[in-house]
N, C-alpha and C positions, 0 to 999 in steps of 0.2 A: 833517204829520209824525206819526209814531207817538207816543202818549202814553207818556213814559218812566216814569210811575208804575206802569205795568203790566209793566215789565221785571223780570227775575229778578236782574240783577247778576252773572250767571254768563257769562263770556266763552267764545266758541267760534270756531273758524275755519270760516266758511261756504263759502268758495271761494277759489281762487287763479287767477291769470292769468299768461301768459307771452308775451313778444314776443321772437322770435329773428330777428336780421338775416339777410337772404338770403345774403349773401356769407360764405364760410368760407375760411380759409387753412390748408392742410395743412402738416405738418412739412416735407414735401419742397419745397413752394413757399417756405416761410420760410427753410429752409437755403440754397436756391439764391440767394435775395436777399441773405441775410446774408453768405454766402461771397463773393459778387461785391463787396460793400462791402469786405470784408476784403482781397480781392485788389487792389482799387483803392487802398485806404489804404496797404497795404504797398508797392505799386509807386510811389506818389507820394512816400512817405517813405523810399525805399530807402536813400538816403545817410545819413540820421539813424539809421536802424535798424542799418546796417552799422557806424557809428561808435560805437554804444552809447548815443546820446543819446535814443533812443526804442525801446521794445519793439515787436516785431512783433505784430500781432493774430493770434489763433488762430481757425481756422475752426471752425464748428459741424458737427453731424451729426444725422441723425434718431435714431440709436441713443443719442447723448448726451442728447437732449431727452427721449426716452421713458423712459430709465433714471432720469433726474433727477426727472421729474415725473409720468409716466404720461399726459401730454398728447399727443394725436395730431393735433388740429386745434383751431381756435378761430374763432368767428363775429366779424365786425368790420363796422363801419358804413362804413368807407372802405378797401377792399382795395387798389386800385391804388397810391395814394401810400405805403401801408405797405410794399409790395413793391418800390417804386422805390428802388434803391440811392442815388439822389441826394436822396431825401426821407426815407424810412423813418420816417414819422409820419402819422397821419390828417390829412386836409385836407377841408374842406367850405366852401361859400360862407357868408360872414357873413350872418346874418339880421337884419332890422330889428327894432326894439323892438315893432313892431306884428304881427310874425309869431310863430307858436308856436315856441319854442326847441326845439332838437334833443332835449335831455334830456327836456323835458316831452312831446314828441311820442311818444317810445317808451314813456314812463311811462303816458301816456293809453291807448295801445294795450293794454298789459298790464292796466290798471285796468278798461277796458271789458270785457275778456274775463272778469275775475273777477266783475264785476257780472252779466254774462250767465250765467255758470255758476251763480250763486247765485239767479238769477231776481229780481234786485234792481233797483229803479229808483234813479236818482240822488237823487230826492227823499227816499229813505230814509236816505241817508248823512249823517252829521254832521260828519265830519272827514277830512282827508287828511294823512298823515305821509309826507313824502318822506325815506326813510331810505336813504342811499347814501354811497359813499366820495368821489365826485368830483362836486361841484356845478358847474354851468355858470357860476354867478356867485354873489357873496355875497348880493345882494338885487335885486329882490323875491324872496322865497322861491320855490323851484321848486314846492313844494307848493301855494302859492297860485295859481300859473299852471296847474297841473294841475287844481286845484279849479275855477278859472274856466272852463277848456276843457270840463270835464265838466258844468258847470252845477250844482254842489253849493252849497247855501246852508248854510254852516257856517264852519269855520275850518281852517287848515292851517299847518304849519311844517316846516322842514327839520331833520334831525338826522344827524350823522355820527359813527359809532363804527367807521369803517373797515369791515373785513370782517364785523363783528358788527352792522352797522347794522340789518339786517332783524329779527333776533331782539330787539334792544333796542327796535325799533319795535313789534314784536308785544306785548312786555310793557307798553310805554307805552299802546298801544291797549287791552289787556286791563284795565289799571288804570283807564282812563276808563270802561270798561263796569262794572267792579266798584264804582266810586264813584257811578255813576248820572249822570255828566256827559256820556255819549254812549251811543248804542245801536248804532251802526254806524260803523266806522272803516276807511278804506282805508290800508294800509301799502304804499307804492309804492317800488320800488328800481330806478330806471333807472341802469345801470352802463355807461358808455362808458369802460372802463378802458384801452382802447387809447391814450387821450389822455395818460395819465400814465406810460406805459411807455417806457423807453429801448430802442428797437428796435435800437440799436447795441451793446448790452451782451450779450455771449455768455452770461453766467450768468443772465440774466432775460428776454431778448427774446422768449422763447417762452411766457411764463406766462399773460398775460391775454387775455380776450376780452370782447365787448360783448353786452349783453342787457338786458332789463327784466322785472321780476316785480311782482306785486301780490298782497297777502293781504287778504282781507276779514274783519275781526275784528268779531263782533257779539254781542249779547245772545242767550242761548240761546232766549229766548221769541220772538225774531224769526227765528231761523235756519231754513233748509230742513231737511227730515228727514235728508238726507245731510249730515252735518257732523262736525267733529272737536272734541270737548271739550278745552279747555285745562286739563289737570290741574294744572300748576304751571309756573312760570318762575323762572329764576335768572340773574342777570347778575354778571359779575366783570371788573374791570380791574386791571392791574398795569403800571406805567410801564416802558417799554423803548424803547431807541433802535435795536433790531435790525431793525425795519421802519419806514421813515421816508420822508416826502415833504415837503420844505420849501417847496414852491411856495405862493405867496399874494400878495395885493396889496401886501405890504410887500417882496416879493422880485421879482427879474427872472427871466424864463423861460430854461431851458436847452433846446436846445443853442445858441440865439442868444447866451446868456451863457456863454461857455466856462469861466468861473470857478465855475460853479454846477452841477455834475453832480447834486447832491443835490436839485435842484428837480424831479426826476422820481423815480419809485419806486426805492428802494434797500433791500437787506436783507442781513443776515448769515444766510443760509439754514441753515447747520449749527447755529448758536446757537438760531435759532427752533425748529427741529425738537427739539432737546434740551430746551428749556425749556417749550415749549407743550404737547407731547404729554402729559407727566405731569400738568401743571396741569389740562388739559381732562378727561383721563380721571378724575382724582380728583374734579373738580367734578361730573361726570355721576353717578358712583357715589354720592357723598355726597348729592346732591340727590334721586336716585332713592330712596335709603334713607329720606330725610326724608319723602318722599311715600308711603312704604310700598309702593314698587315694587321688585320684584326686577330689578336691572339686567341680569342674565343671561336674564331672561324677556322682555326688550323684543323686540317682533316685528320692528321695523325701525329702523335708524338712518339718518336723512337728514343726513349730515355736511357741513360746509363743504368745498367742492371746491377745495382749494388744492394738495394734493400727495397722490398715491396712497399713498406710504409712510406719511405721517402718519395718514391715515384707516385704513389697515390696522392700525397699531399701537394707535390709540385704540380701535377696535372690538374688537380682541382683548382689551385690558385691561378693557373694559366687559362684554363678553359671556362672557369666559373661554375663548374659542376663536377660531381664525381665521375671520373672518366671510366668508360667501359673498356673491355678488352680490345674492341675494334679501334677505339680512339688512342689507346696507349697499351700496345701489346707487350706481353711479358715473355721473356725467355729465361728469366732468372730461376724459375722453378726447376728446369731441367739442366741448365748450364752452370748455375751458380754465378758468382761474381767473376767475370773474366776480364776485369780491369778495363783497359782502353777498348777492348773488342766488343764489350757488351752492347752498346747502342748500335754498333755496326751489324752485329748478329741480328738484332731486332729489325733493323732496316732491311737487311738481306732477305730475311725469311718472311717479312710482312710488308711488302710494297707492291706486289704484283697486281693486286686487286684495285689499286687507285686509278682514277681516270685522268686524262689530260686536263691540266689546269689546277688539279688538286695541290694544295700547299701543305707541307709538313715540316717537322723539325727533328733533326738529329742533335741530341744534346748529351754532353758528358759532364761529369763533376767528380772530384776526388781529392787526393792528397795534394798538398801545396799550401792552401787550397787552390785548385785549378778548376776552371769551367770553360766549356766551349759550346757554341751554338752554330749550327749550320742549317739555315733555312733553305729548303729545296722545293721546287715546283715541277711536277711531271710534265714533260714535253708532249706535244701532240704527235 
């Protein structure tokens, strides 16, 4: 392993990796499945609906989904059961304890791509942080399983700050570099968000998709010539019940437990929009000014991919004008909301054209509330 006494203590992003599931569900496919479920439900409960004991369910539409979110499709790990009106949830065979778990499997694929892109060997990596919203189990840590599969001699742990997990993970990794406790850290965000989504809820069934990302954070002395300097990071949390998931080992799962609909993803979308947009925009501007960066001079914003309207307004408040696709690229339309992975997907797919010296922002925000900013500058 590299002698850490020769390290600079200056963290950079050396490379990123992305795993995208092969299967994708279009809005047209999703609406057809959902509306069939609605038809069956209303037909089965016709008497109760007619007597006023039960409200009829309302059909969805492609127009409603795109207007509400900007999403046109989403990748998933299990397409057929999600679209089956009798199931409407992902299903896959249970794996034994001796097999690589599903979350670790896709995390490893993203991590290997990041290592390859950086020209890095696993022997060079000190730690793995699994930073994601939905862990497959409480323990052993997913990060340790990923570490084991990759063959990394070091340490790993899981962390969950919902949609901000990746940016919180990047700052944590950067702090290890700054302190000299590590020289190379993988931040892996495997997100199978289809598993916590209520596919029978008209207001949210279209939101999430599955994916995995990886970010290799390293000491500048070790990094390849093409890398991104981490200029500064800032994290913020404010408690809110407006985005919530109460599932856990102390609770029973829904829909099997009809008394617990909040065991899946629930949110007060309008309240989230109203409260998060100004909080995140102010956080970005304040931190940019603290770092002596003109926020309106940021070359690109890689924002959390949750809602097109939120991103549009945040970018406008930061840049001082309506952002175009070059200034604030979108992956939401084809990936959906992928929780902590969203801003990293945008960064991974849309950073190659920037020039040395260009400064940009990776930013996440979500349940908690939580928000994270990572200001980066492309090295020469």
